[in-house]
Structures are given as structure tokens and as C-alpha cells.
C-alpha positions as CSV (number, residue, x, y, z in Angstrom):
1,X,61.7,-38.9,-27.6
2,X,61.3,-38.9,-31.3
3,X,61.3,-41.9,-33.6
4,X,63.6,-40.7,-36.4
5,X,63.6,-43.9,-38.7
6,X,61.5,-47.0,-39.1
7,X,62.7,-49.9,-41.3
8,X,60.2,-52.8,-41.9
9,X,61.2,-56.2,-43.2
10,X,58.2,-58.1,-44.2
11,X,58.1,-61.9,-43.4
12,X,57.1,-63.9,-46.6
13,X,56.0,-67.1,-44.9
14,X,52.3,-67.6,-44.0
15,X,51.5,-67.2,-40.4
16,X,50.9,-64.8,-37.6
17,X,54.4,-63.0,-37.8
18,X,54.1,-60.3,-40.4
19,X,57.3,-58.3,-40.2
20,X,60.5,-57.4,-38.3
21,X,61.1,-53.8,-37.6
22,X,64.0,-51.6,-36.6
23,X,63.6,-48.2,-35.1
24,X,66.0,-45.4,-34.5
25,X,65.3,-42.9,-31.6
26,X,66.5,-39.3,-31.7
27,X,69.0,-40.4,-34.6
28,X,71.1,-41.8,-31.8
29,X,69.7,-45.2,-30.4
30,X,68.5,-48.2,-32.5
31,X,66.2,-51.0,-31.4
32,X,66.0,-54.1,-33.6
33,X,63.9,-57.1,-34.1
34,X,60.6,-55.6,-33.0
35,X,58.0,-57.9,-34.3
36,X,54.6,-57.3,-36.0
37,X,52.2,-60.0,-35.1
38,X,48.6,-60.7,-36.3
39,X,46.5,-61.3,-33.2
40,X,42.8,-62.0,-32.7
41,X,42.2,-58.3,-32.5
42,X,44.4,-57.2,-35.3
43,X,48.0,-56.3,-35.5
44,X,50.2,-55.5,-32.6
45,X,53.9,-55.1,-31.9
46,X,56.0,-57.3,-29.6
47,X,59.3,-56.1,-28.4
48,X,62.7,-57.9,-28.8
49,X,63.0,-60.7,-26.3
50,X,65.2,-63.5,-25.1
51,X,64.4,-66.9,-23.6
52,X,65.7,-66.9,-19.9
53,X,67.0,-70.0,-18.2
54,X,63.6,-70.7,-16.7
55,X,62.1,-70.9,-20.2
56,X,60.2,-67.6,-20.1
57,X,60.6,-64.9,-22.7
58,X,61.8,-61.5,-21.3
59,X,61.8,-58.3,-23.3
60,X,65.4,-56.9,-23.9
61,X,64.0,-53.4,-24.6
62,X,60.5,-52.0,-23.9
63,X,58.5,-48.9,-23.3
64,X,58.0,-48.0,-19.6
65,X,54.4,-47.0,-19.9
66,X,51.3,-47.6,-21.8
67,X,51.4,-44.2,-23.6
68,X,54.8,-44.8,-25.0
69,X,54.0,-48.3,-26.1
70,X,50.8,-46.9,-27.9
71,X,52.9,-44.2,-29.7
72,X,55.4,-46.7,-30.8
73,X,52.7,-49.2,-32.1
74,X,51.0,-46.4,-34.0
75,X,54.2,-45.2,-35.7
76,X,55.4,-48.7,-36.5
77,X,52.0,-50.0,-37.8
78,X,51.7,-46.9,-40.1
79,X,55.0,-47.7,-41.7
80,X,53.9,-51.2,-42.1
81,X,50.9,-50.1,-43.8
82,X,52.9,-47.9,-46.1
83,X,55.2,-50.7,-47.0
84,X,52.2,-52.8,-47.7
85,X,50.6,-50.2,-49.9
86,X,53.9,-49.7,-51.8
87,X,54.3,-53.5,-52.5
88,X,50.8,-53.6,-53.8
89,X,51.6,-50.9,-56.3
90,X,54.6,-52.8,-57.6
């Protein structure tokens, strides 16, 4: 699996939500609405989710193992940092 595109849409409002991200995998499959959130221990990603009938939020798409989640988070947060750096230059 290769992440072939990452698009970051920063959130302009103050708060814990910092950006929404779309990724493309192997130039063939897209996942939208991944969230970058500022937590107590720094930034992390939250996969797209929906509220179920019992009121719980369930991921619509998600990595199957911790290694894949870590890889996705590393790639996405690196792109977020680049976008932040480019915005600082402007």
C-alpha cells in the first residue's frame, strides 16, 4: 500500500480540530474526512466516522493494525506540517 496523494484542508476556527485530510491509496482508492485533532499529547488523526443508531460513533474506514495506523499518521502529519510551514511563509 502506498499513499499517493494527501490533501490537507485546514480549519480556521479555534479549537482542537486542526484540519480535514483526504488521502489517495495506490492512485486507486480515496478516503476523505480524516481529521487532525490536537490532543493532550499532541496531534493525532481520527478516521472518518458516522453516528450509529445507539449514539456511538463508528469508523467508516480504518487501518486494520497499529503499524498501518502509525504509517498513515506519520505521512498525514508530515503533510500537515508542510502546509503549516507554507502558510507561515505567505
